[in-house]
MIGUTOR-674315 format. One line per field, with one value per residue (C-alpha): residue in three letters; x negated, y, z negated. Coordinates in steps of 0.05 Angstrom, whole numbers. Example, Ala and Ser with C-alpha at 12.3 -4.5 7.8 and 13.67 -1.06 7.14 Angstrom:
<nodes>
rest = (ALA | SER) $
xx = (-246 | -273) $
yy = (-90 | -21) $
zz = (-156 | -143) $
</nodes>
This chain:
<nodes>
rest = (MET | SER | SER | GLY | GLU | ASN | GLU | GLN | GLY | LEU | ARG | ALA | ILE | THR | ASP | PHE | MET | ARG | LYS | GLY | SER | ILE | VAL | MET | LEU | ILE | LEU | HIS | PHE | TYR | VAL | PHE | CYS | TYR | THR | ALA | PHE | GLU | LEU | TRP | GLY | LEU | THR | ALA | ALA | PRO | VAL | LYS | ASN | VAL | LEU | LEU | ASN | LEU | GLY | LYS | THR | GLY | LEU | PHE | SER | ASP | LEU | HIS | ILE | THR | LYS | GLY | PHE | ALA | LEU | LEU | LEU | LEU | LEU | LEU | SER | VAL | PHE | GLY | SER | LYS | GLY | LYS | LYS | ASP | GLU | THR | ILE | ARG | PRO | GLY | GLN | VAL | VAL | ALA | TYR | ILE | PHE | PHE | GLY | VAL | ALA | ILE | PHE | PHE | ALA | SER | TYR | PHE | LEU | LEU | THR | ILE | GLY | PHE | THR | VAL | ASP | ILE | THR | ALA | VAL | ALA | TYR | ILE | SER | VAL | THR | THR | ILE | GLY | PHE | VAL | LEU | PHE | LEU | THR | GLY | ALA | ALA | ARG | LEU | SER | ARG | LEU | ILE | LYS | VAL | LYS | LEU | GLY | GLY | ASP | ILE | PHE | ASN | GLU | GLU | ASN | GLU | THR | PHE | PRO | GLN | GLU | GLU | ARG | LEU | LEU | GLU | ASN | PRO | PHE | SER | VAL | ASN | LEU | PRO | GLY | LYS | TYR | GLN | TYR | ARG | GLY | GLN | VAL | ARG | LYS | MET | TRP | LEU | ASN | ILE | ILE | ASN | GLY | ALA | ARG | MET | VAL | LEU | ILE | ILE | GLY | GLY | PRO | GLY | ALA | GLY | LYS | THR | TYR | PHE | LEU | ILE | ARG | ASN | ILE | ILE | LYS | GLN | LYS | ILE | GLU | ARG | LYS | ASN | PHE | PRO | GLY | MET | LEU | LEU | TYR | ASP | PHE | LYS | TYR | ASP | ASP | LEU | ALA | VAL | ILE | ALA | TYR | ASN | SER | TRP | LEU | LYS | ALA | GLY | HIS | LEU | TYR | ARG | LYS | LYS | PRO | ARG | PHE | LEU | ILE | VAL | ASN | PHE | ASP | ASN | PRO | ILE | ASP | ARG | CYS | ASN | PRO | LEU | GLU | PRO | SER | THR | MET | ARG | ASP | ILE | THR | ASP | ALA | SER | GLU | SER | ALA | ARG | THR | ILE | LEU | LEU | GLY | LEU | ASN | MET | GLN | TRP | LEU | GLN | LYS | THR | GLY | ASP | PHE | PHE | VAL | GLU | SER | PRO | ILE | ASN | PHE | LEU | THR | ALA | ILE | ILE | TRP | PHE | LEU | LYS | LYS | PHE | LYS | GLY | GLY | LYS | PHE | CYS | THR | LEU | PRO | HIS | ALA | ILE | GLU | LEU | MET | GLN | ALA | ASP | TYR | ASP | ASP | LEU | PHE | PRO | ILE | LEU | SER | THR | GLU | PRO | GLU | ILE | GLU | VAL | LEU | ILE | ASN | PRO | PHE | ILE | SER | ALA | TYR | MET | ASN | ARG | ALA | MET | GLU | GLN | LEU | GLU | GLY | GLN | ILE | ALA | SER | ALA | LYS | ILE | ALA | LEU | ALA | ARG | LEU | ALA | SER | PRO | LEU | LEU | TYR | TYR | VAL | LEU | GLY | ALA | SER | ASP | PHE | THR | LEU | ASP | ILE | ASN | ASN | PRO | ASP | ASP | PRO | LYS | ILE | VAL | VAL | LEU | ALA | ASN | ASN | PRO | GLU | LYS | THR | GLN | ILE | TYR | GLY | ALA | VAL | ILE | SER | LEU | TYR | LEU | ASN | ARG | VAL | PHE | ARG | ILE | LEU | PRO | LYS | LYS | GLY | MET | GLU | LYS | CYS | CYS | ILE | ILE | ALA | ASP | GLU | PHE | SER | SER | LEU | TYR | ALA | ASN | GLY | ILE | GLU | ASN | PHE | LEU | ALA | ILE | SER | ARG | GLY | TYR | ARG | ILE | PHE | CYS | TYR | LEU | ALA | ILE | GLN | ASN | ILE | ALA | GLN | LEU | ARG | LYS | SER | TYR | GLY | ARG | GLU | GLN | ALA | ASP | VAL | ILE | PHE | ASN | LEU | ALA | GLY | ASN | ILE | ILE | CYS | GLY | GLN | ALA | ILE | GLY | ASP | THR | ALA | LYS | ALA | VAL | SER | GLU | ALA | ILE | GLY | LYS | ILE | VAL | GLN | THR | ARG | GLU | SER | ILE | SER | ILE | ASN | ARG | GLN | ASP | THR | SER | ILE | SER | ARG | ASN | THR | GLN | LEU | ASP | PHE | ALA | VAL | PRO | ALA | SER | LYS | ILE | SER | THR | LEU | SER | ALA | GLY | GLU | PHE | VAL | GLY | ILE | LEU | ALA | ASP | ASN | PRO | ASP | GLN | VAL | ILE | LYS | TYR | LYS | ALA | PHE | HIS | THR | ALA | ILE | GLN | ASN | ASP | HIS | GLU | ALA | ILE | LYS | SER | GLU | GLU | SER | LYS | TYR | LYS | GLN | LEU | PRO | CYS | SER | LYS | VAL | THR | ASP | MET | ASP | LEU | GLN | ASN | ASN | TYR | ILE | LEU | ILE | LYS | ASN | ASP | ILE | ILE | ASP | LEU | VAL | GLY | THR | GLU | ILE | GLU | ARG | ILE | LYS | ASN | ASP | PRO | ASP | LEU | ALA | HIS | LEU | ILE | PHE | ILE | LYS | ALA) $
xx = (183 | 134 | 140 | 83 | 104 | 91 | 27 | 4 | 29 | -8 | -72 | -66 | -59 | -116 | -163 | -141 | -160 | -226 | -242 | -220 | -267 | -324 | -305 | -301 | -369 | -398 | -366 | -396 | -464 | -454 | -430 | -482 | -535 | -519 | -589 | -620 | -570 | -582 | -656 | -641 | -598 | -535 | -487 | -425 | -382 | -315 | -336 | -359 | -291 | -255 | -294 | -288 | -212 | -216 | -262 | -208 | -170 | -227 | -243 | -313 | -320 | -362 | -406 | -379 | -307 | -319 | -357 | -304 | -248 | -289 | -296 | -222 | -202 | -247 | -222 | -145 | -166 | -195 | -131 | -88 | -133 | -134 | -196 | -207 | -216 | -284 | -297 | -371 | -360 | -370 | -342 | -411 | -434 | -372 | -386 | -463 | -448 | -395 | -437 | -500 | -462 | -427 | -492 | -534 | -480 | -471 | -545 | -568 | -547 | -613 | -650 | -621 | -657 | -728 | -769 | -782 | -775 | -705 | -706 | -740 | -689 | -631 | -656 | -667 | -603 | -562 | -601 | -592 | -519 | -503 | -534 | -492 | -430 | -445 | -460 | -396 | -358 | -390 | -368 | -301 | -292 | -312 | -265 | -208 | -239 | -246 | -203 | -173 | -145 | -193 | -188 | -229 | -243 | -209 | -238 | -210 | -143 | -152 | -111 | -52 | -51 | -43 | 21 | 53 | 46 | 74 | 39 | 85 | 68 | 123 | 118 | 161 | 148 | 124 | 85 | 12 | -9 | -73 | -96 | -121 | -138 | -112 | -119 | -59 | -64 | -140 | -133 | -153 | -96 | -90 | -35 | -10 | -7 | 56 | 67 | 131 | 164 | 112 | 165 | 178 | 105 | 41 | -2 | -74 | -114 | -187 | -251 | -312 | -336 | -270 | -260 | -199 | -229 | -264 | -211 | -149 | -148 | -191 | -143 | -84 | -108 | -127 | -60 | -21 | -54 | -72 | -15 | 44 | 25 | 47 | 51 | 45 | -7 | -39 | -103 | -138 | -212 | -245 | -315 | -314 | -323 | -315 | -244 | -238 | -286 | -242 | -181 | -215 | -239 | -172 | -140 | -187 | -175 | -100 | -82 | -53 | -1 | 38 | 100 | 70 | -1 | -10 | -65 | -125 | -141 | -190 | -187 | -258 | -277 | -356 | -356 | -292 | -261 | -186 | -152 | -87 | -49 | -12 | 31 | 57 | 114 | 154 | 157 | 174 | 247 | 260 | 222 | 220 | 171 | 127 | 134 | 116 | 55 | 33 | 42 | 6 | -58 | -66 | -55 | -102 | -154 | -141 | -122 | -121 | -59 | -21 | -16 | 5 | 61 | 116 | 69 | 69 | -1 | 11 | 75 | 54 | -2 | 43 | 98 | 52 | 23 | 90 | 111 | 47 | 58 | 130 | 117 | 66 | 117 | 172 | 122 | 123 | 150 | 98 | 38 | -8 | 20 | -40 | -78 | -138 | -94 | -56 | -125 | -147 | -80 | -87 | -149 | -115 | -111 | -48 | -26 | -22 | -5 | 57 | 94 | 80 | 106 | 169 | 191 | 213 | 278 | 272 | 212 | 232 | 249 | 184 | 137 | 182 | 144 | 80 | 104 | 134 | 68 | 30 | 76 | 73 | -4 | -7 | -69 | -96 | -28 | -30 | -99 | -84 | -27 | -58 | -134 | -122 | -97 | -153 | -207 | -183 | -172 | -236 | -271 | -237 | -261 | -313 | -317 | -311 | -246 | -221 | -233 | -195 | -139 | -132 | -95 | -66 | -84 | -26 | 30 | 39 | 100 | 61 | 125 | 149 | 168 | 151 | 87 | 59 | -7 | -60 | -88 | -150 | -159 | -234 | -260 | -328 | -341 | -392 | -341 | -276 | -251 | -246 | -229 | -182 | -138 | -134 | -117 | -69 | -35 | -31 | 1 | 51 | 73 | 78 | 123 | 168 | 164 | 167 | 234 | 277 | 326 | 309 | 234 | 184 | 158 | 95 | 50 | 8 | -55 | -95 | -155 | -179 | -111 | -120 | -171 | -111 | -52 | 5 | 59 | 129 | 103 | 152 | 211 | 180 | 164 | 236 | 264 | 212 | 238 | 303 | 257 | 212 | 155 | 103 | 58 | -8 | -38 | -107 | -129 | -186 | -144 | -80 | -122 | -152 | -82 | -58 | -118 | -95 | -16 | -6 | 18 | 94 | 85 | 33 | 74 | 133 | 87 | 64 | 133 | 160 | 114 | 152 | 83 | 25 | -43 | -93 | -166 | -213 | -189 | -192 | -153 | -83 | -86 | -100 | -46 | 5 | -7 | -4 | 62 | 89 | 70 | 107 | 101 | 103 | 116 | 51 | 33 | -3 | -35 | -59 | -92 | -92 | -141 | -134 | -162 | -108 | -78 | -86 | -28 | -24 | 28 | 48 | 93 | 109 | 117 | 125 | 59 | 29 | 13 | -46 | -68 | -105 | -170 | -169 | -156 | -216 | -263 | -237 | -288 | -294 | -242 | -196 | -133 | -68 | 0 | 71 | 104 | 172 | 214 | 274 | 346 | 333 | 260 | 260 | 194 | 204 | 142 | 130 | 71 | 4 | -71 | -110 | -180 | -171 | -211 | -250 | -289 | -354 | -393 | -338 | -330 | -408 | -405 | -346 | -378 | -442 | -400 | -363 | -362 | -379 | -327 | -320 | -371 | -354 | -366 | -356 | -413 | -435 | -417 | -348 | -337 | -363 | -322 | -260 | -278 | -282 | -220 | -177 | -205 | -191 | -122 | -106 | -140 | -98 | -33 | -43 | -61 | -2 | 48 | 27 | 34 | 103 | 129 | 103 | 137 | 203 | 252 | 282 | 219 | 179 | 196 | 159 | 95 | 60 | 48 | -17 | -15) $
yy = (-540 | -534 | -585 | -619 | -578 | -513 | -533 | -558 | -488 | -452 | -490 | -480 | -402 | -397 | -439 | -395 | -334 | -362 | -382 | -315 | -283 | -325 | -308 | -234 | -237 | -270 | -222 | -165 | -194 | -197 | -125 | -90 | -137 | -139 | -116 | -175 | -223 | -194 | -206 | -279 | -287 | -302 | -253 | -263 | -215 | -245 | -238 | -165 | -147 | -179 | -139 | -73 | -83 | -98 | -39 | 8 | -12 | 15 | -48 | -43 | 28 | 26 | -31 | -24 | -25 | -91 | -121 | -97 | -129 | -195 | -194 | -178 | -239 | -283 | -254 | -267 | -336 | -348 | -321 | -372 | -432 | -476 | -507 | -559 | -527 | -533 | -519 | -511 | -448 | -381 | -313 | -286 | -335 | -317 | -240 | -249 | -286 | -235 | -175 | -197 | -223 | -159 | -118 | -161 | -160 | -86 | -72 | -108 | -47 | -15 | -68 | -36 | 31 | 0 | 6 | -68 | -102 | -113 | -187 | -188 | -137 | -175 | -241 | -207 | -172 | -232 | -277 | -228 | -213 | -286 | -298 | -244 | -271 | -341 | -316 | -279 | -339 | -384 | -336 | -327 | -403 | -411 | -355 | -400 | -458 | -416 | -436 | -369 | -396 | -388 | -453 | -466 | -396 | -399 | -465 | -457 | -431 | -370 | -325 | -369 | -372 | -299 | -268 | -204 | -182 | -130 | -63 | -20 | -1 | -25 | -6 | -11 | -2 | -74 | -84 | -98 | -69 | -90 | -62 | -111 | -124 | -180 | -197 | -198 | -209 | -193 | -129 | -113 | -80 | -53 | -84 | -84 | -143 | -124 | -166 | -133 | -190 | -219 | -241 | -301 | -322 | -310 | -371 | -355 | -411 | -412 | -451 | -425 | -360 | -351 | -283 | -294 | -250 | -198 | -185 | -202 | -213 | -150 | -108 | -136 | -120 | -49 | -32 | -62 | -16 | 42 | 50 | 15 | 23 | -45 | -40 | -115 | -161 | -230 | -238 | -304 | -292 | -359 | -331 | -278 | -220 | -215 | -193 | -167 | -109 | -88 | -88 | -50 | 6 | 12 | 16 | 73 | 107 | 102 | 99 | 171 | 151 | 106 | 126 | 83 | 66 | -9 | -37 | -72 | -137 | -194 | -263 | -290 | -350 | -340 | -271 | -255 | -187 | -194 | -251 | -282 | -341 | -373 | -411 | -346 | -370 | -307 | -333 | -406 | -406 | -484 | -549 | -552 | -493 | -537 | -599 | -559 | -531 | -602 | -630 | -572 | -574 | -652 | -659 | -601 | -636 | -702 | -692 | -766 | -771 | -734 | -802 | -835 | -792 | -830 | -884 | -903 | -882 | -817 | -795 | -817 | -769 | -712 | -727 | -729 | -661 | -634 | -655 | -621 | -555 | -555 | -568 | -508 | -465 | -481 | -479 | -412 | -373 | -399 | -372 | -426 | -439 | -434 | -488 | -491 | -503 | -558 | -590 | -589 | -617 | -677 | -696 | -705 | -776 | -811 | -822 | -746 | -724 | -768 | -750 | -676 | -682 | -724 | -660 | -630 | -657 | -634 | -676 | -740 | -771 | -754 | -782 | -842 | -890 | -870 | -880 | -948 | -968 | -947 | -980 | -1043 | -1039 | -1036 | -995 | -1014 | -986 | -925 | -908 | -915 | -869 | -816 | -823 | -799 | -732 | -726 | -740 | -694 | -636 | -648 | -612 | -551 | -552 | -497 | -429 | -389 | -422 | -421 | -348 | -332 | -375 | -369 | -300 | -249 | -179 | -178 | -220 | -252 | -211 | -169 | -141 | -110 | -41 | -16 | -53 | -66 | -103 | -121 | -185 | -220 | -292 | -307 | -376 | -402 | -450 | -490 | -502 | -504 | -571 | -542 | -469 | -488 | -529 | -470 | -422 | -468 | -465 | -388 | -395 | -442 | -396 | -338 | -379 | -384 | -314 | -270 | -289 | -240 | -190 | -114 | -123 | -87 | -110 | -150 | -194 | -259 | -265 | -329 | -340 | -417 | -435 | -510 | -511 | -501 | -546 | -502 | -547 | -527 | -478 | -501 | -481 | -415 | -399 | -417 | -365 | -310 | -271 | -251 | -224 | -182 | -227 | -229 | -290 | -289 | -357 | -372 | -444 | -472 | -528 | -569 | -632 | -593 | -574 | -647 | -671 | -625 | -634 | -697 | -705 | -687 | -628 | -598 | -605 | -569 | -514 | -504 | -510 | -454 | -403 | -352 | -320 | -362 | -330 | -379 | -370 | -423 | -492 | -564 | -629 | -629 | -556 | -533 | -579 | -557 | -484 | -494 | -527 | -472 | -418 | -453 | -459 | -407 | -411 | -420 | -421 | -478 | -483 | -541 | -551 | -609 | -611 | -665 | -670 | -628 | -582 | -551 | -546 | -501 | -513 | -467 | -485 | -464 | -508 | -497 | -507 | -489 | -412 | -427 | -497 | -535 | -536 | -461 | -455 | -497 | -443 | -380 | -328 | -294 | -244 | -276 | -302 | -334 | -347 | -322 | -269 | -260 | -200 | -166 | -154 | -79 | -86 | -137 | -162 | -180 | -214 | -256 | -299 | -267 | -284 | -222 | -201 | -157 | -90 | -70 | -10 | -43 | 19 | 51 | -13 | -10 | 62 | 47 | -13 | 27 | 75 | 19 | 22 | -37 | -79 | -74 | -118 | -165 | -137 | -204 | -229 | -303 | -290 | -270 | -334 | -379 | -345 | -353 | -428 | -443 | -403 | -446 | -508 | -487 | -465 | -536 | -563 | -518 | -532 | -611 | -604 | -560 | -599 | -665 | -638 | -609 | -674 | -713 | -664 | -663 | -721 | -713 | -717 | -764 | -827 | -802 | -813 | -880 | -927 | -968 | -1040) $
zz = (1638 | 1699 | 1753 | 1791 | 1855 | 1820 | 1796 | 1865 | 1894 | 1844 | 1856 | 1930 | 1921 | 1873 | 1921 | 1979 | 1941 | 1921 | 1992 | 2015 | 1968 | 1998 | 2067 | 2052 | 2018 | 2081 | 2128 | 2084 | 2092 | 2168 | 2176 | 2129 | 2151 | 2225 | 2251 | 2216 | 2245 | 2316 | 2302 | 2280 | 2342 | 2296 | 2326 | 2372 | 2413 | 2390 | 2315 | 2329 | 2359 | 2300 | 2252 | 2291 | 2282 | 2208 | 2200 | 2222 | 2157 | 2114 | 2084 | 2114 | 2112 | 2050 | 2025 | 1950 | 1972 | 2008 | 1948 | 1899 | 1942 | 1945 | 1870 | 1856 | 1899 | 1860 | 1792 | 1814 | 1834 | 1761 | 1727 | 1764 | 1747 | 1685 | 1662 | 1614 | 1545 | 1514 | 1440 | 1452 | 1497 | 1457 | 1477 | 1477 | 1530 | 1578 | 1571 | 1586 | 1650 | 1672 | 1654 | 1688 | 1746 | 1760 | 1745 | 1795 | 1846 | 1851 | 1836 | 1895 | 1938 | 1920 | 1958 | 2021 | 2005 | 1998 | 2060 | 2074 | 2143 | 2164 | 2159 | 2089 | 2065 | 2087 | 2059 | 1991 | 1989 | 2009 | 1956 | 1900 | 1914 | 1923 | 1851 | 1822 | 1854 | 1825 | 1758 | 1756 | 1782 | 1729 | 1671 | 1699 | 1702 | 1634 | 1609 | 1629 | 1590 | 1527 | 1466 | 1445 | 1380 | 1321 | 1281 | 1219 | 1207 | 1139 | 1116 | 1044 | 1067 | 1028 | 1074 | 1075 | 998 | 990 | 970 | 950 | 876 | 829 | 842 | 800 | 726 | 681 | 610 | 545 | 475 | 471 | 536 | 551 | 621 | 651 | 719 | 772 | 843 | 892 | 963 | 1010 | 1086 | 1088 | 1047 | 975 | 939 | 870 | 822 | 749 | 706 | 669 | 603 | 586 | 550 | 502 | 456 | 503 | 482 | 522 | 533 | 556 | 584 | 605 | 595 | 565 | 604 | 639 | 605 | 560 | 503 | 545 | 596 | 561 | 484 | 476 | 513 | 482 | 412 | 432 | 465 | 410 | 360 | 396 | 446 | 421 | 346 | 323 | 248 | 235 | 266 | 250 | 284 | 283 | 296 | 313 | 319 | 265 | 274 | 349 | 347 | 281 | 295 | 354 | 315 | 258 | 301 | 338 | 272 | 249 | 317 | 316 | 240 | 242 | 295 | 252 | 215 | 156 | 166 | 158 | 111 | 145 | 110 | 120 | 96 | 103 | 65 | 78 | 52 | 13 | 21 | 8 | -29 | -6 | -39 | 20 | -32 | -63 | -106 | -88 | -15 | -28 | -26 | -33 | -36 | 41 | 40 | -6 | 39 | 102 | 68 | 41 | 110 | 146 | 103 | 100 | 175 | 188 | 144 | 179 | 251 | 267 | 223 | 276 | 317 | 251 | 227 | 191 | 168 | 94 | 78 | 111 | 83 | 13 | 5 | 34 | -14 | -72 | -54 | -45 | -115 | -142 | -106 | -125 | -198 | -201 | -167 | -219 | -279 | -314 | -256 | -211 | -254 | -224 | -158 | -117 | -73 | -118 | -179 | -141 | -121 | -196 | -221 | -174 | -211 | -275 | -309 | -283 | -358 | -364 | -291 | -285 | -346 | -335 | -260 | -288 | -329 | -263 | -236 | -166 | -151 | -188 | -122 | -95 | -154 | -169 | -121 | -151 | -224 | -203 | -174 | -233 | -283 | -240 | -242 | -167 | -170 | -101 | -69 | -116 | -98 | -24 | -30 | -73 | -55 | 16 | -10 | -62 | -16 | 36 | -11 | -44 | 14 | -7 | -76 | -71 | -111 | -43 | -25 | -94 | -99 | -34 | -47 | -119 | -126 | -79 | -60 | -11 | 15 | 85 | 102 | 153 | 184 | 119 | 139 | 70 | 71 | 141 | 146 | 199 | 174 | 202 | 188 | 197 | 220 | 224 | 284 | 240 | 188 | 230 | 205 | 136 | 147 | 205 | 157 | 110 | 161 | 191 | 121 | 127 | 195 | 168 | 117 | 163 | 207 | 147 | 122 | 185 | 218 | 179 | 206 | 196 | 196 | 237 | 303 | 294 | 334 | 326 | 367 | 361 | 401 | 407 | 376 | 388 | 331 | 285 | 268 | 259 | 235 | 263 | 311 | 368 | 323 | 306 | 381 | 398 | 352 | 347 | 403 | 363 | 308 | 352 | 340 | 397 | 402 | 441 | 437 | 473 | 490 | 532 | 565 | 554 | 536 | 478 | 454 | 463 | 420 | 363 | 368 | 405 | 476 | 464 | 420 | 464 | 521 | 484 | 465 | 540 | 565 | 517 | 545 | 585 | 606 | 628 | 643 | 670 | 682 | 708 | 683 | 716 | 710 | 684 | 662 | 733 | 759 | 709 | 718 | 796 | 791 | 744 | 795 | 852 | 925 | 982 | 1056 | 1092 | 1167 | 1199 | 1267 | 1305 | 1376 | 1423 | 1478 | 1534 | 1605 | 1640 | 1587 | 1519 | 1470 | 1408 | 1356 | 1298 | 1240 | 1171 | 1105 | 1033 | 995 | 928 | 925 | 879 | 886 | 828 | 867 | 871 | 796 | 784 | 819 | 793 | 772 | 704 | 695 | 750 | 732 | 761 | 729 | 718 | 680 | 644 | 654 | 622 | 647 | 650 | 677 | 732 | 760 | 831 | 842 | 776 | 805 | 805 | 825 | 805 | 781 | 717 | 727 | 660 | 656 | 634 | 622 | 582 | 540 | 526 | 505 | 460 | 426 | 412 | 369 | 331 | 255 | 218 | 180 | 103 | 68 | 10 | -60 | -92 | -130 | -144 | -217 | -195 | -156 | -213 | -262 | -221 | -205 | -279 | -294 | -248 | -278 | -349 | -325 | -307 | -367 | -414 | -373 | -380 | -455 | -473 | -431 | -458 | -527 | -514 | -482 | -544 | -594 | -553 | -570 | -501 | -464 | -507 | -470 | -406 | -441 | -420 | -478 | -463 | -479) $
</nodes>
């Protein structure tokens, strides 16, 4: 630590050098303007003798040497002084003072060569040189007051929040690899976004226009089909046919590369192309499958029921629909086990419906509360239990839905090595509440069918996933990795997911994701992603200015690598997040903040050559005939079963006898 004596000594030395510089300048005027001083009567013999002796040293042998020595002394005095720091002083001002001061100081020499009178020349030379000296002194003094630390240059702390990222290309048979660019220490560097372990689930987050589809989902679909040759894929296309056309053309392009080419199938309720019965009896192993299906379809149609799970008037319609589905599954080998047949059977008169359902022992425990209520004439309670299911399912009673759901052109085992499939589930944003519930049923059945050993690798890609209610998805995501099932789920924000699934289940889904890729998002979403990415060591600088001294402090501290405020201002195509790796492929830098690089011109050129999706060949007559056929199937079922019950002594007691 410096003492007061040291500071006083330094100040004395600098003062001495500054005074010496001024004395040297005055003596230089006296020597080189001696004739003028004689004319003015300002000479003295002792001074002349001293200067003659100094002249022998060579100090006054040349005008420029003398002036340079005076300037040197002045400069040394400035280095030893400490001026009060001033934030208003700019380097440009200091440079201007010093430059013009030196230029005028030395350029004054030319005044001595002009043919003016001796006294005028001397006055002009002394005045101009003094002006140059003062300008240099002013600039040099300001130099010591200049704050050399640049504070506030990075007002958004962007430089501090950069960090190294994975620049290697890491591939495997399941990976998705996207080129990107990132900033680190003032440089723009190339990197690779390596999604090498998609089996640990990939959660893609971003608001409208963040670039989820264009920069991520599009590339995931193309790479899965064209480069990795995934034989099984379930693609949820919220705004059909945005994603379907990409998958279809990739399938046409790469179909010959597959060991067994998968079928390309489209479940579209607006323009039916392929038919699929999600309640296919061969895929329903026990009554829990029927229960899960009933719960999925009813909660999908009544999202507000999610907050009332367990309530009497929520569980009752679910149990009732479960009984209907399982009865149809057992009836004649599941001949009529479809959702349209279940909807029609629910409309049957209670006097006929309950005896028919009572013939199936496995559902006796489910229908007993309804029969008791009916026999005790508690009709208001009964209608409250059953009407909720009837009213909700009535929205599905249309020829289009009946046609698609009423029979099967394929089954949902998309990872079957003998019959792999790429299945597109098409939604319509204008009818998402209706179609979303049915698509949720497809997803629920897929969750029950796919997890089997010895099957092919497959992937599930769901854009706008929060528009669906996939009952049991948290259990599926927890085990999917062991069956080589890769899930890529895209949502806009966590709040949207919580609205569809409830806070607890939404948080479970978010926390199950091993890979999180987030575009622009705000609120809780940005905060959760920021915390998931974690913190890095950042440098902090501060400056303290007082009357006597200026102190600068630097320290390091842990702070968020990507704060929530930065996530809320990301540009389209710019993403942050974390990645999961494998034991044999370790990603050193799992956190990333990158701008995905798409070749826009190549994409436009490719899209211009796309082939259109297959068109529906189903006529209105086909739809109406199928609609009537399903209704007649149930009428025949009710009629024949009632007749059979009446004629069977062991079952006749099931018939209600009206008073």
